[in-house]
C-alpha atoms as one frame of an Amber mdcrd trajectory, in Angstrom:
protein
-169.585 -68.282   9.042-171.812 -67.678  12.035-170.452 -68.758  15.379-173.286
 -70.543  17.090-173.612 -72.937  19.959-174.120 -76.582  19.147-177.620 -77.840
  19.867-176.360 -81.145  21.247-177.972 -81.965  24.608-175.875 -82.608  27.678
-174.705 -86.243  28.040-176.082 -86.189  31.569-179.528 -85.329  30.276-180.215
 -87.280  27.092-183.373 -85.931  25.503-184.582 -88.360  22.799-187.849 -86.508
  22.298-186.080 -83.160  22.004-183.517 -84.573  19.578-186.357 -86.002  17.523
-188.114 -82.660  17.394-184.913 -80.931  16.320-184.329 -83.547  13.640-187.863
 -83.000  12.417-187.490 -79.212  12.410-187.533 -77.454   9.076-184.117 -76.748
   7.503-182.136 -73.546   7.598-184.032 -70.289   7.282-181.948 -69.128   4.321
-182.905 -72.197   2.300-186.535 -71.836   3.283-186.614 -68.153   2.381-185.402
 -69.048  -1.108-188.011 -71.807  -1.379-190.796 -69.522  -0.165-189.888 -66.805
  -2.615-189.675 -69.320  -5.454-193.019 -70.923  -4.708-194.885 -67.908  -3.340
-195.930 -70.031  -0.368-197.478 -68.223   2.586-195.905 -68.335   6.023-198.088
 -70.544   8.172-197.411 -73.493  10.416-194.356 -74.399   8.331-191.848 -71.582
   8.352-188.104 -71.820   8.484-184.992 -70.463  10.027-181.532 -69.526   8.784
-178.173 -68.919  10.163-176.478 -66.732   7.601-177.059 -63.034   7.065-175.985
 -61.502   3.778-174.573 -58.004   4.079-174.935 -55.900   0.969-173.428 -52.609
   2.063-174.908 -49.371   3.391-176.994 -48.668   0.304-178.742 -52.027   0.490
-181.447 -50.736   2.816-183.117 -48.892  -0.031-182.561 -51.603  -2.658-185.320
 -53.870  -3.861-185.155 -57.305  -2.252-187.337 -60.020  -3.802-187.487 -61.715
  -0.399-189.031 -58.707   1.344-192.566 -60.097   1.272-191.310 -63.220   3.009
-189.510 -61.132   5.635-192.685 -59.142   6.204-194.674 -62.330   6.699-192.102
 -63.686   9.139-192.153 -60.419  11.068-195.941 -60.471  11.297-195.941 -64.132
  12.333-193.304 -63.912  15.071-193.526 -60.372  16.510-195.985 -60.284  19.397
-195.848 -56.520  20.050-197.731 -57.007  23.306-197.895 -53.920  25.504-196.395
 -54.640  28.915-194.612 -57.823  27.811-191.981 -58.364  30.543-189.708 -60.207
  28.078-189.566 -57.261  25.666-187.720 -53.951  25.442-188.943 -50.988  23.412
-192.175 -49.566  22.063-194.776 -52.044  20.790-195.136 -49.950  17.630-191.413
 -49.616  16.892-190.813 -49.990  13.149-188.355 -52.888  13.599-188.655 -55.896
  15.910-185.711 -58.126  16.787-186.777 -61.550  18.055-184.074 -63.557  19.839
-184.149 -67.317  20.523-181.627 -68.171  23.235-180.508 -70.696  25.850-179.037
 -69.721  29.231-176.206 -72.251  28.861-175.184 -70.784  25.489-171.889 -68.887
  25.602-172.640 -66.944  22.420-176.041 -65.882  23.777-174.170 -64.449  26.758
-171.785 -62.622  24.447-174.681 -61.015  22.600-176.347 -59.993  25.873-173.189
 -58.496  27.357-171.608 -56.886  24.303-174.112 -56.245  21.529-177.530 -55.801
  23.112-176.536 -52.760  25.231-175.354 -50.986  22.063-178.590 -51.832  20.268
-180.619 -50.541  23.209-178.684 -47.272  23.338-178.701 -46.643  19.593-182.084
 -48.032  18.513-184.401 -49.062  21.361-184.046 -45.792  23.262-184.685 -43.900
  20.016-187.930 -45.792  19.346-186.602 -47.545  16.235-186.202 -51.073  17.608
-188.112 -53.429  19.881-186.363 -56.522  21.280-188.475 -59.570  22.136-186.831
 -62.496  23.912-187.845 -66.121  23.402-186.705 -68.914  25.697-185.304 -71.666
  23.495-183.613 -74.192  25.839-181.744 -76.855  23.860-179.231 -78.130  26.412
-181.552 -80.182  28.607-183.183 -79.830  31.994-180.805 -77.235  33.429-181.535
 -74.911  30.517-185.264 -75.551  30.850-185.143 -74.729  34.569-183.258 -71.482
  33.884-185.784 -70.561  31.190-188.670 -71.065  33.614-186.786 -69.001  36.199
-186.379 -66.079  33.810-190.099 -66.190  33.089-190.819 -66.267  36.823-188.623
 -63.206  37.348-190.637 -61.490  34.632-193.810 -62.119  36.626-192.399 -59.663
  39.177-191.073 -57.179  36.647-187.439 -58.255  36.954-186.913 -60.330  33.800
-184.169 -58.200  32.272-182.319 -57.845  35.556-182.391 -61.628  35.987-181.504
 -62.127  32.310-178.351 -60.017  32.610-177.391 -61.673  35.889-177.768 -65.148
  34.350-175.606 -64.134  31.397-173.052 -62.179  33.436-170.830 -65.245  33.065
-171.171 -68.679  31.526-173.170 -70.934  33.839-173.762 -74.613  33.227-175.180
 -77.646  35.028-175.254 -77.261  38.805-174.696 -73.511  38.475-178.332 -73.427
  37.295-179.729 -75.575  40.115-182.909 -74.267  41.700-181.216 -72.738  44.755
-178.652 -71.027  42.514-181.445 -69.558  40.425-183.138 -68.272  43.574-179.828
 -66.633  44.547-179.703 -64.976  41.127-183.277 -63.783  41.581-182.326 -62.258
  44.929-179.357 -60.472  43.345-181.636 -59.271  40.530-184.037 -57.637  42.971
-186.953 -60.075  42.662-189.007 -59.055  45.726-190.916 -62.249  46.566-188.583
 -65.218  46.359-191.172 -67.746  47.514-193.479 -66.660  44.723-190.522 -66.782
  42.336-189.780 -70.366  43.330-193.439 -71.374  43.011-193.792 -69.674  39.636
-190.578 -71.260  38.356-191.931 -74.706  39.147-195.494 -74.022  38.028-197.405
 -75.132  34.969-197.699 -71.580  33.587-193.916 -71.249  33.335-193.685 -74.629
  31.631-196.378 -73.637  29.141-194.752 -70.256  28.413-191.381 -71.842  27.697
-192.978 -74.514  25.538-194.768 -71.826  23.529-191.459 -70.114  22.774-189.787
 -73.443  21.977-192.552 -74.524  19.649-192.370 -71.215  17.801-188.636 -71.687
  17.313-188.985 -75.280  16.132-191.649 -74.266  13.615-189.197 -71.695  12.260
-186.465 -74.306  12.003-184.249 -72.788  14.715-181.509 -75.320  15.406-178.827
 -73.332  17.228-178.558 -70.410  19.607-178.617 -67.503  19.478-180.872 -67.134
  16.448-182.553 -63.879  15.494-185.169 -62.407  13.235-184.647 -58.692  12.571
-187.747 -57.345  10.909-188.245 -60.910   9.702-184.687 -61.164   8.345-182.825
 -64.222   9.687-179.530 -63.684  11.471-177.731 -66.409  13.414-174.975 -66.340
  15.990-173.267 -63.653  18.051-172.595 -61.546  14.969-170.660 -58.266  15.121
-172.669 -55.167  15.926-172.331 -54.005  12.310-174.342 -57.006  11.095-177.260
 -56.091  13.350-177.014 -52.441  12.335-177.152 -53.441   8.671-180.175 -55.685
   9.227-181.975 -52.966  11.215-181.262 -50.365   8.509-182.667 -52.650   5.819
-185.751 -53.512   7.851-186.376 -49.857   8.715-186.003 -48.809   5.064-188.356
 -51.574   3.947-190.951 -50.508   6.511-190.708 -46.880   5.402-191.030 -47.893
   1.745-194.067 -50.003   2.571-195.701 -47.114   4.423-195.017 -44.808   1.471
-196.575 -47.288  -0.942-199.623 -47.622   1.299-199.958 -43.844   1.398-199.822
 -43.584  -2.387-202.378 -46.331  -2.882-204.694 -44.655  -0.410-204.817 -41.430
  -2.367
């Protein structure tokens, strides 16, 4: 079973509207994937999210998967592939995109950032196979929302990933994510203009950017953090590295098979 953080908001910051949106979110991705495959429905404004990844062994990457069309649609819907995106690592045209939905008060998000992501960067991102795109998905109230806006503000000065790793260097909750603390983290992360950082963090553009990421996650049915899509394949929780490697291998094989099919049809 995936180990994920509970989406319950902090008692100090009850969020009725947020709870209502979560309750209205579409069910688990795994269930939705099955429903989409069964009905042939297209991915549109109503897509879903799952928490369980099924590992089928090393040979599974080349095996036919009846859900592949759904994964492809999810990948096309969620992967932005924007050149110069400060919240992304890797080539925009990498064959596999990993999209992460995370909250800065989530202990398992921190575990992924500290333990698993560096291995993925070294083995896949640096080799041009994988692109990682981060989405702010604050579910623990105002402190999480403030930290999300701060990470976006750091990105405005090209220091998102430095700030991201500093924020996840240890578990921080509540007052540890107060505005002045976030400014201190920005200073440690090498953000050059701290006044601009503070203004950006509190500005409407940061609020809109975080809301865009949140809305995308809610449409997918994301209900806990961290949640991932790897080439459109749902994976939830701070899974072992091997689970991500398996998902990347399957997504890469599917992309190669799709390119081969396109080449044959073009002859």
